[in-house]
N, C-alpha and C positions, 0 to 999 in steps of 0.2 A: 466566313467562311472565301478561302478563294477555290475559284473555279478552276485554275489551274492546278490546283490536288488533288483535284478525279479524275484520275488520269490512269486506273484502274481498270478495263473491262471487265465485268462480270455480268452472269447472269439472277435474273432473281424464276425463280422457283416456285410455281404453285403444288399442293398434294391434289388431288384426283381418287376417284374409289372405284375403280374397273372392275366387272368379274370376270372371274378363273373361273377353270377347263369345272373342278368340281363345284363351280355355282355361286365360292365365298365372295367376297370384296376384299380386295388387295389393292392397299396405294401405294400409288405412285408421281412422281413426279413430274411437271410438265413447265417449261417454262415459259412466260409468261413473258419473259420481254428480257432484253440486252440493254443495260445504261454500264456509264460512267461514275465510281467514286473513289473517294479517298480509303488509303484503311489504313490502321493505328495496329499493332497489338498490344494487350493491356499487364494480361497474366497468363502462364500453366503451373501446369504441374504436375505428373507422377503418382497412381498410385499404386497398388498392388493387387488384384483381386482375380480369384483366385489361379494366382499363382503365375498368372502375367501382366507383363504391366501396363498401364494403359497411359498415354494421355493424355491431357484434358486446356487447350488451351482458347485463350478469349482476344475476341476483336474486335473494333469500331468500325464496319463500313456510311461513311456519312456517302446519301446520297441528294440529288435531284427531292423534292416533299413527291410528296402520292397518298394519294384515297385506300391506292387497293393490293395495301396489306397489314399483314396480322400475324400473331406471334407461329403461328404453325404453318408457314412460307417459309420456305433457304433462299441460301444464294450461295451461287452454285463458282469459284474460283479458282482458275491451272488445278482442275480437276480434280480441289477440293470442295468437300458440300460442308456449311458452315450454317446449324440450329440458329435462327434470328428466339430471342432472349427478350428482347427487353428494345422498345423503343421509345422513343425519343423525340419528342418535335421540337426542331433547337426555338428555343425562344416567339414560341406557339406564332411564330411568326411565317405558316407553310411553306417556306421558301428549304427547308433540307432538317433528313432526317437524321438520326442520328438508334443507327442498327446492336447493338452486342449480341455478337452473335457466337457460337460455343463450337469450337470446334474436336472434335473427336469424342464422341459422346452421341447415344442411344437421342433418338428421343419423348 
C-alpha cells in the first residue's frame, strides 16, 4: 500500500449509549479520531422495498493499523455514514487495515 493513496480524510466514529428524557437508552455516534484513508468502491445495487428504491454501495477503506476498532463502529466521509461490516488486517503485519463498509443500509 502506497501511503500517498491515503489522501481522503475520514472520521472514525464510535457508538455510545446515552439516556434520553424518558429514561431509555439512545445510541449516538461520537468521533473517535480523524484519519486518512484510501477509498475504493467495490459494488452497489438497488432494491425495491415497500414501494421505494433503496440503494446500497460497498466501499473498502484502507487505513493505518489500530487496535481500537470494531464492526459496530462507522466511518463518516463527505457527510455520508458507512457501517463497518468486516475488518481485515492486511498480511497480518499490523500495518494497515481494510474496512469493508456499506452505505445506504441500517445497522
